[in-house]
N, C-alpha and C positions, 0 to 999 in steps of 0.2 A: 504494500500500500504506500501511499504518499500522504504525509500529514499536511493539512492546509488550515488556514484560518476559517472558521465556520461562517463568520459574518461576510467575509469576502466571497466565499463559495456561494452563499445564498444570493448575494447581490449580483454576481456574474451570471448565475443561472437565470435569475429574473430578467436580466437584459437579454440573454440568449433566447429565452422563451418567447420574447416579443417578435423576434425575427425568424424563429424556427420554421413557420409556414412558408415564408419567403425563400429560405434556404432550401427547403424541400422542393419547392417549385423550380428553383434554379437548377438543382441537381437532376431532376426529372427531365427538364427541357434539354439539358446538356447531353444526357445519355440517350434519351428516347425521342427527342424532337424530330418531327417530320415536316417536310414542305420546303419550298424554295426560299422562304423568308426566315427560316429558323437558323440564323447564322451562328448561334451560340454553339451548335454542335461541332463547328469547325475549330473551336478554341481548344488548345491543349489543356490537360487536366490541371497543370500548374497555374495557368492563367485563371481557370474557373475557380480554383481555391483562393487565389488572390482576390477575386471579386467577392468571395464569401467573407474574407477577412475585412474588406472595406465595408461590407454591409454590417458586420458585427461591430466594427469600430464606430460606425455612425449611430448605432443603436444606443450607445452609452450616453445617458443623459447627465446633466450637471447634478452632482450630489451635494447641493446646498444643504439638503436634509436627507441623510442616508438612514432609512428606517431600520435596515439590518444592523448597521453599526450602532445606532441609538439603542435598540433593544438589547444588543449584546453588552453595551456599556452599562446599562442598568443591571443586567444579570451578573456581571463581574464585579459589581460594587464600585464602579467608577463614576457614580452619580452623587450629587449632593442634594440636601433638602430643597434648595432653590429650584432644582430641576423638576420637583414634584408639586410645587406650589403654583396655583393658577393666578397668573397676573400679579404676582407679589413682588417682582423685582423692583419696579419703580418706587412703590411706597416704602419698601425696606431701604432702598438706596437713599431716599430722602430722609430716612430716620437716622442715618449715620452722622454722628457729631464728633467734633474734636479729633479728627483724623488728619495727621500731618503727612502729606505725600512728599516724595522727594522733588527736587527742583524740576526734573524733567517731566514727571507725571502731573505736576501742577499745570504745566503748559498745555493748553487745550489742543495744540497741534500734535502732541505726543501722548495724549491722555490714554488712549487705548493701545498704544504700542508698547507691549511689555518688553520688547527687545531693547528699548532705550531706557528702561528703569534702572536707576543707579544702584538699587539695592539687590538686584537679581544676581544669581551666581554667574560667574564668567569662567572662561577657560583657565584663568589664573587663580581662581578661588581654591584655596587649599581644602577647607572644610565645607564641601558642597552640601546642599539639602538632600534629603533622601531620594527625591525624584530626579534631581540633576546628576546624581551619581550614575544613573542609567543612560545618560546622554539623550534624554528625551527633548521634546520641543521646549523652547524657553517659556512658552505660555504655561507650562506645568510647574515652573519654578515656584517654590514655596516661600520665597523671600521678597517677591515683588509687591509693590503697593497694591496692585490689582488683586493679588491673592489674599492679602491681609484684609482688604475690604470685603472680599467674598466670605472670608471666615466670619466676620462680624455679621454680615447679612444672613449667612446660613444658620448662625446661632439663633437669630430671631425667627428665621423660617421654621426651625425645629420646634419652637414653642407654638407656632401657628399649627403645625401638623399634629402636634400632640393633642390638640383640642378637636381634631377631626376624627370621625368614626372610621374613615377609610385608611387602610394601610397601603400607601402609594408604592412603597418599595416592593412589597409582595405582589401587588398588581402588575407592576412593570416587569418583574422577573418572569411572571407567568407569560407575559407577552412574547418573550424570547422562546420559551419552551413550546408554546403553541406554534411558533414559526418553523421549528425544526421537527415537529411531530410527524413521524413516519408511519403512524398507524393507518389502516385502510382509508379512513376518512380525514387523515391529518393534512395540514397545510403544505407539507413538503412532498407529498405523494406525486404531485405534478412534476416536480423537479427530479424526483427519483426516476420517473418515466423518461424524462429527457436524457438523464445520464446514461440509462440503460440503452435506449434506442439510438442515441446519437454518438455515444462514446464507448459503450460496452462496459461501463463502470458503475459502481454503487457508492453511496455515501454512508459513512458510519459515524454516529454521534454518541458521545458518552460524557456524562457529567463527572467532574472530579472536584473535590474541595481541597483547601490548603491543609496539608498535614503538618505535624510539628516540625519535621525535618525540612519542610518547604519554606519556612518563614524567612530565611535569609535570601533565597533565590526567587521567591514569588515576585513577579513584576509589581513594583510599588507605584501608587498613584496618589496624587494630592488629596483626592476625595475619600481615600480609605479611612481617614480619621472619623468619618461618619458611619463606619461599619465595624462590627466586631470581626476578629480574625476568623471566627467560626462561620461567618457569613460569606467569606470570600470563596468564590468558586469560578469555574470556567467550563467550557465545553471543548473536549478533545474531538477533533474531526479528522477522518482519514478518507481519502478516495481509495477504493479497493476494487480488485477484480471481481470478487464475490465475497459475500459475508457468510462464512461457514460458522454458524453459531451452534454451540453445544447446548443441550437441554438445560433448563434452569432447575437448580436444586433448591428446595426450601427445607427449612429445619424448624421443628417445633420445640417449644420450651416445656419443661416438666411442670407438674402441678406445684411442686415445691418452689421452683424458680419463679413461677407466676405469683405465688403467695408472698415470697420474699422480695419481689420487685427487682430481680436481676436476671440476666441471661448469660450463659456460658456455653459457647459453641466452638468446636474445633472441627475443621473440615479440610480434607485433602483430595485433590483431583489431579490425576496425571493425564494429560492430553497429548495425543500424537500430532506431530507436524509432518504432513506428507510432502516431503521435499521433492520426491520424484514427480508428483503431480504438478508441483509448482514449476519444475524445470521444463515440463512439457509446454506450458503456456507462457514461459518467461519472455520469449522474443515477441510474441503477439501482444502480451500485456504491456511491455515497455513502449511499444508503438501507440497503444491506446492511451497510456498515461501521458506520453509526450504530446500527443495531439490535443488531449483535453487541457493540459496545462498551457499549451500555446494558444488554443482557440479561446479559452476562458480567461487568459491572461492571469494565471495564478502562479504563486511561488511556494515552494515547500516551506512549511512553518512548523517548528517544534516548540511547543510551550515549555518554558523552563522547568515546570514540574515533572516533565518526562525526561528526567536527567539520564536515565539509562540509555536513551537514544543519543543524547548529547555527549555521552561519555566516550563514544567512538569518534576518534579524530577525523575519520574519513566521511562521516555523515553528520558531523557536529554543526552547530549554528553559532551566529553572533549573539551579542548580548540582548538582541530583540527577538531571538528565536528563528530568524531566517537562516536557512541552510546555506553553508558556505559553498557546497559543491552539489549543484543540482543533478549532476550526472550519477550520483550515488543513489538517487531515488528513481523508481520504487525499490523498496526493500521488503524482505520477508519478515513480518512481525507477528507476534501473538499478543493480543490485547486481553488482559484479565480485568474483569469488572466485578466488584463486590459491593453489596449494599446491606446494611443492617438497620432494620427499623423495629424498634421495641417500644411498647406502650403498656404501662402497668398502672392500675388504679391504686 
């Protein structure tokens, strides 16, 4: 499989779905067109594919608001209380008093330009803030005047939201889960169909939370201050040749465990990896992956929590998870997924 960012996969497939009927018509005309005016049949395959790329490229709209990225942002805990309040930004901003901005941020010409803030971390800053240590965009710097104002406004927004009966964080997180729902009536089924019919691939999604050993390597964000570590989560996504899923095992607690309010389960499963079957389809699979990554304009992405993949120097990634060597993907991987849900009265 090839690991990719789930929000980018969803966005690219949404774009591709819009032009898929046009691409089908183009391919049919190129291969089976008849008549004196069907000149497209005379074009070489390479030129026809170039026309396809132009059509796909033109289908990409301006992502002033990317719904896939926005839902994923909420799901990963990269949102702040202000993101959930309805039309509260202006009144809260007007409520800020006694805030001294730096001389650059006071200037109206540079007010919204965090790159010019005199307080932000720079390349020469020795003790950078937690987000700047990851070499992220300067807008995420936790020392700018803009960020400090946001903190003050978010503290007030939190008080507003506490008085509301609605849990906005939970609601927005569910929005992402609904977007990648692969059940028979789920929202992602139409994109699964496109992946199978147009690329011969499938998508695999799996939730993972931040473990204790992930605290140092989990991507930090300035808005994590509004979330508990136990709430930080992400979605691992792979493009695969086929999803060979093993049957789900469930375990029951004893009456004594239920009465005492605890559960103690130990489980072991040994699963075979059919390398010979993989070798038979390796060449064909590589072509399918290569075409999908090129047409959908995707890059291999390994989330830092999947350190076992990053541990190999030949398929490792940079500090943002992007693979250093695209040629090493796809790779044969086994994905283990475990969930524990216990509720005792």
